[in-house]
C-alpha positions in Angstrom: 91.0 -74.3 129.4 92.5 -71.0 128.0 91.4 -69.9 124.5 94.5 -69.3 122.4 92.7 -67.9 119.4 94.6 -64.6 119.0 92.8 -63.6 115.8 89.7 -62.6 117.7 91.7 -60.0 119.8 92.6 -56.7 118.2 95.1 -54.6 120.0 94.4 -50.9 120.9 97.3 -49.9 118.6 95.7 -51.6 115.6 92.3 -50.0 116.4 93.9 -46.6 116.6 95.8 -47.2 113.3 92.5 -48.2 111.6 90.7 -45.2 113.1 93.4 -42.8 111.7 93.2 -44.5 108.3 89.5 -44.0 108.2 89.9 -40.4 109.3 92.4 -39.8 106.5 90.0 -41.4 104.0 87.2 -39.0 105.2 89.6 -36.1 104.7 90.4 -37.2 101.2 86.7 -37.5 100.4 86.0 -34.0 101.7 88.6 -32.7 99.2 86.6 -34.0 96.2 83.9 -32.0 94.4 80.4 -32.2 95.7 79.2 -34.2 92.7 82.0 -36.8 93.4 81.1 -36.9 97.1 77.5 -37.6 96.1 78.7 -40.6 94.1 79.5 -42.4 97.4 75.8 -42.5 98.3 76.6 -42.0 102.0 73.8 -41.7 104.5 72.7 -38.0 104.9 74.5 -37.5 108.3 77.9 -38.6 106.7 77.2 -36.5 103.6 76.5 -33.4 105.7 79.5 -34.0 107.9 81.7 -34.3 104.8 80.3 -31.1 103.3 80.8 -29.3 106.6 84.4 -30.4 106.7 84.9 -29.2 103.1 83.6 -25.7 104.1 85.6 -25.3 107.3 88.5 -22.8 107.4 89.9 -23.2 110.9 92.5 -26.0 111.4 91.3 -26.9 114.9 87.7 -27.1 113.7 88.8 -29.3 110.7 90.6 -31.6 113.1 87.5 -32.1 115.2 85.3 -32.5 112.2 87.7 -35.2 110.7 87.5 -37.1 114.0 83.7 -36.8 113.9 83.5 -37.9 110.3 85.8 -40.8 111.1 83.5 -41.9 113.9 80.6 -41.9 111.5 82.5 -43.7 108.8 83.5 -46.5 111.2 79.8 -47.3 111.7 79.2 -48.2 108.0 80.7 -50.7 105.6 83.3 -48.8 103.5 84.0 -51.5 100.9 82.1 -49.7 98.2 83.5 -46.3 99.2 87.1 -47.6 98.8 86.2 -48.9 95.3 84.6 -45.6 94.3 87.6 -43.7 95.5 89.9 -46.0 93.5 87.7 -45.6 90.4 87.8 -41.8 90.7 91.6 -41.8 91.0 91.9 -44.0 87.8 89.5 -41.7 85.9 91.5 -38.7 87.0 94.8 -40.2 85.9 93.3 -41.1 82.5 92.1 -37.5 82.1 95.5 -36.2 83.0 97.1 -38.5 80.4 94.7 -37.4 77.7 95.3 -33.7 78.5 99.1 -34.3 78.2 98.5 -35.8 74.7 96.3 -32.9 73.7 98.8 -30.3 75.0 101.6 -32.1 73.2 99.7 -31.9 69.9 98.9 -28.2 70.5 102.5 -27.3 71.2 103.7 -29.3 68.2 101.1 -27.7 65.9 102.0 -24.2 67.0 105.8 -24.7 66.6 105.9 -26.7 63.4 103.8 -26.2 60.3 104.6 -29.6 59.0 102.9 -31.2 62.0 99.5 -30.2 60.6 99.9 -32.8 57.9 100.8 -35.4 60.5 97.8 -34.5 62.6 95.4 -34.5 59.7 96.7 -38.0 58.6 96.1 -39.3 62.1 92.7 -37.6 62.6 91.2 -37.2 59.1 87.7 -36.2 60.4 89.0 -32.8 61.5 88.0 -29.6 59.6 91.4 -28.7 58.1 90.4 -25.1 57.4 89.2 -24.5 60.9 92.4 -26.1 62.3 94.7 -24.0 60.2 92.8 -20.8 61.0 92.8 -21.5 64.7 96.6 -22.3 64.7 97.3 -19.1 62.8 95.2 -17.0 65.2 96.9 -18.7 68.2 100.4 -18.0 66.8 99.5 -14.3 66.2 98.1 -14.2 69.7 101.2 -15.7 71.2 103.5 -13.2 69.3 101.4 -10.2 70.4 101.3 -11.3 74.1 97.5 -11.3 74.0 95.2 -13.3 76.3 95.1 -17.0 75.2 91.6 -17.1 73.6 92.7 -19.0 70.4 95.2 -21.1 72.4 92.2 -22.4 74.4 90.1 -22.8 71.3 92.9 -24.8 69.7 93.1 -27.0 72.8 89.3 -27.6 72.7 89.4 -28.4 69.0 92.2 -30.9 69.4 90.5 -32.4 72.5 87.2 -32.9 70.7 88.9 -34.8 67.9 91.4 -36.8 70.0 88.7 -37.9 72.5 86.5 -39.1 69.7 89.3 -41.3 68.4 90.2 -42.8 71.8 
């Protein structure tokens, strides 16, 4: 009798596709910061292979290292790793969104003096005098084509207040 259970047989093409997918995942991990790579809690050999890939400059060496890292990654369960990568991506997107909000407020405060009242109404815990002084200094700085010291300071001031509210 012939076994017709096709689910147990995986074609070479499917294996190669899965292998490429894992290699690409390893490449993406190597592009993260070291602290984010540590969050995956990989075995030491995978962690070292990832760091080595991160430090390589030669494209041919990178290609070989990606293949090696892929081989190592295929030997472990990657379920948690995929979840961590997804979480890092969501966190990054939220950070980008909050930075856009902060930049919007900064630009609005610099271009329109009436927006200070609107900002203070929305975020009453802010030190008004400090806000007005920083805006004034940033405007002078912009007009004088000086390095953006107060522009950064204004961004940080807004960020500290907006992040507390969110």
